[in-house]
N, C-alpha and C positions, 0 to 999 in steps of 0.2 A: 253315142255310147256313154258318155260322163253322167248323161241325165238319167239313164236307166240305172247306173249305179248308185246315184243318189237316191232315186225312187226306192230301190231295193234296200238300201241302208235304212231309210225312213220306216220302211214297212217291218224291217226286224227290230226297230227301236219301239214301234207302235205295239208289235206283236211278239214279245220275246220268245214264245213258245213256237213260233213257226219255224219250220225247217224248209230251205230252198233246195230242191234237187235239181241239178242241171247237169248238162253235158260238160265234160272237161274243158272243151274248147271255149265255152261261154265263161267258164270260171276263169280261164287264162284272160279273156277279153276284159271282163270285169275287174279283176286284179289290176290290169294295166291300167284301165280307167282310172281306178280309185288310188292307186299308189305310184302313179307315173308310169312311163314307158319302160319295160323291161323286154329283153330280148328272147325269143323262143329259139332255142337252140337243139340240134340233134346229137344225142350221146349213145353210147352202147346201153342196152338196157334189155328189158323182156317183154314179150305180149303173150297173151293166150289166144292160140290158134284153134279155131272151132270149125274150120272148112278148108279143103283143099281138093281139088280134082283138075285132071287134065283132059276131061272128056269134053272136048271143044263144042259139041252140039247142045250141051246142057249146062255145063259148067258156070258160064257168065251169069245166066238165068238164075241158077240156084243160088250163087253168091249174092246177087242182089235182092232175091227173095228173103233170104235169111238175114240180110241187112234191114230189111223192110220191117220183117217179123220181131227183130230185136230192139230196135232204135229206140223206141220209147219205154222199153221194159229193164234196160241196163243203165247203170250210172257211170259207164265208161264210154271213151270214144271208140266207135268201130271203124276198122279200115278194111276195105275191100280193094285188093291188090290183084293185078296180072303180072305175074312175075314168069314169062314164058318157060314152060308150057301150061303153067298152073294158074288158076284162079284160087285165092286165099282169102279167107275173112279172119281178121285178127281183133283182138279186143286189149284196149289199154295201153299206158305208158308207165310200165313198172321199172323202177331202178334196180331193185334186187330181185333174186330168184324167188325168195321167200314172200315178198309182197304178191307176185304172179302166183305163187302156190296157193296162197291164201284166197285170192280172187278166183282161181279156177275151182277150188273146192266149193265155194259159194255159188258159183256159175252152175256147175253140175248138179248142186242140190235144187238150183231153181229150174234147170233144163235137162234133166236126166236123159232125154231122148238123144241129146247131143254128146253124151259122155264119151262114147267110142272115138269120136273125132276131135276131141279136146286135148291139145298139147302146150306146154309151155315151151317158146321158142325164143332164141336169141334174136334180138332185131335192134334197128336204130329206132329210138324213142325221141318224142318231143317234150322238152323241159323249159321252165322260165330260169332264166338266169340274170 
């Protein structure tokens, strides 16, 4: 992992106008590799919920299909969860309601067909400490 971090830092030095877009999990791993080991902890925060269903015949497939559809199109971590009896898809690790609200606004602009199912929810989130 440290080698990947060194390569990315070198590329950024060579091409200062380049922006690297990555999953937040990768950002955490790279930060850890570059700056030394830090701890990933669970704290109270917010996520943007974009799907929830208790229809056992179809909910799991719909949740996984939604994850596949979105995973390369958004810059936040997607969480597919089964919290009986519901399958849920949530996005992000936001410390504040306002951060989640801003992301929700951008998300529904990009995916207006999901607007009706998109809510901000309290959740345990993952952050570096």
